[in-house]
C-alpha positions, 0 to 999 in steps of 0.5 A: 400585741407583738407576741400575737403578731409573732405567733400568727406569722408562723405557717397556718395550720392546715386544719382550720379548727386547729388554727382557730384553737391556737389563735384563740389561745394566743388571744386569751394569753394576751388578755390574761397578761393584760389583766395581770398588769391591772390588778385593780380589775380583779380586786374590784371584781371581788369586792361586789360579790363579797359585799352581797354575801355579807349583806344578804347573809346578815341583813336578810338572813333572819327574815327569809322563810326557807323550807318553813324556817327563818333560821339564818344558817339555812338561808345562808346555804340557800343563798350561796348558789344564787350569789355564785350564779350572780357573780359569774353572770355579772362578769358579762358587763366586764366582757362587753366593756373590754371588747368595746374598749378594744373596738374604740381603740382600733385594736380589733381592726389591727387583729383583722389585718393578721392571718388569724381565724375570725372568731379567735379574737372573741373566743380568746377574750371570752376564755380569758374572762372565764379564767378571771371568773373562775378565780373570783368564784374560788375566792368567793367560795372561801368567803362563803365557807367563813360565813357558814356555808357548807356542802353536803354531797361528794366532791364530784357533785360539788365540782359539777355544780361549779362547772355548771356555774362557770358554763353559765358565766361563759355563755353570758360572756357571749351576750356581753361580747355581742353588746360590746360590738354593738355600742360605741363606748366601753361606758355604754357597754357596761350600762347595756350589760347591766340593764338586762342582768338585774331582771334576769338575776332577781326574777329568779329563785336566787335570793327568795323561794319562787314558790312565794311569788305571784303565779305569773312571776313564779312561772317566769322565774321557774323557766329562767335559765338563771334559775335552772343553774341556781337550782342545779347548784343547790341540788349538787351542793346538797343545800336547802331549796328543793323546788315544788314547781312542776316546771320542767327546768325545776324538775330536771335542773341539771339537764336544763342548765346544760341545755340553756347554757349550750343554746346561749353559747351557740346562738350568741357566739354566732351573732357575735362573730357575725357582728364582729365581721360586719362591725370591723369590715 
C-alpha cells in the first residue's frame, strides 16, 4: 500500500489519460506482488484446467463424434480450444472475489482517499488478473502438447488465437469486477461468478459439436460469445471442428470474437466504474 501512496504523491499528469494509465499500472503492480506472495493462488488456478484436459481427453475422447470420426486424437485437438477458453473465462470468479475482498477490508475506500484516477483501481486489478491468466494459459498449452494437441498453422495465427482468448478472458474479468462490487463477501462473489459461467461455457461448441444439439439449443450456442472465440481459435490453430452453421458468428468467428469481447469490455467497464463510485462513496 505504501508503494501506491508514494507513487500517487507525485505531481499528477496534466493529461488525464496518462494519469489513468500510470495509476492503473501502479495498482496492477501492487496486485501482481500480492499474487506472487501467495503462490497457492497460481497453483490451484492451474490444477483445475489441467484436470479438465486429462479427464476430457481420456474419458470422453473415444466416444465423441467429430467430423464423422470418434478418433480420440481428433477429439483432443477439437477439445483444446474449448478448454483454453473455459480457463480464461473461469478467471472471472477470482477477479470478483479479489475485488470483493478489497471492498470487505476497506482497501477500496483507502484508494479513494488518494489522488488517483477513479477507474485505475479496477483497471489495475483486471490487468493483474490478465497476467495471471496468461501464465496459466501458457502452462496449460504445454500440458496440451504433452497429451497430443497440435497446431497446423503458422506462428502468427497461433499467437492470434491466444490473443483472442486473452481478450475474452479480460472482457469477462470486467463482469467479475462488477459482481465483486455488487456483493458483500468474497464467498458470494465466487459463487456469483461461477453460476452464470457454467451455462455460458457448456451451452456452446467448446466440448461438443453444436450441430448435434437440438435446433433451439444450437441457435443459442452458435450466437454465444464464448462459442465465437472457441471457433475462431480452432480456425487459427488449424484444429478440427469447422462449423456448418449459417449463423454469422460461426461464419466469421474471428470478427465476431473481437466484436463480442470489445462490447463486453466497454459495457461492463462502464457499469463497474459506475458501481465503484456509488458503492464506495
